[in-house]
Steps between C-alpha positions, in 0.01 A plus 500: 500500500791449251676803649484339847657183362787697330549704810526210746710272278756714332788419741599288790465798738146588378393137532628482862340834582170373366528176702578690820216739427255209464624342820455835677140530374427142618654571839294821545174326398567225752571733788258469792192727484459766768118448526319170504256615237784510242605144567418280196805271499625279774882493469687248719860590518807308614745661733839520324645800674425732783487806264137555383577649159765242402277223632202620287721518185634146570139380543407659173779313328386183667145550369599599151725195447330251726806455720328446834180305576439704820458824305144513372251744345134433530229732363227574762236654263442584133735795506774275645431239226535754223811646656659156520386417149638818349821465700554152367436599137729795542772283639468231235474729204728796592766355728501136402456524132655829400758633746663180597528377143656828394743497795613152417548594138700816599736298713515220241366210704315242308 
């Protein structure tokens, strides 16, 4: 795990790439399921733009930072609960605690 920390926090570019990678993963996980049997999260999106991909990315940002009260994620079963739980832990530990602190220290913002 130490090598992951070093790899993702060694420069501003690697921190930004890590943040974008995390946002991409969250966006992919929150895409609509093709089959109803795979649905375990209800994801209510806001309509920011007419472009589907850009709208999903903007909704992911809104969920991650709590920007819009219309955008909501609700687990529908135990798989959805654990997915939301692990996603929240991942966000708080990795993105919130490590990457943002390192980014702020690299650009000298206190």
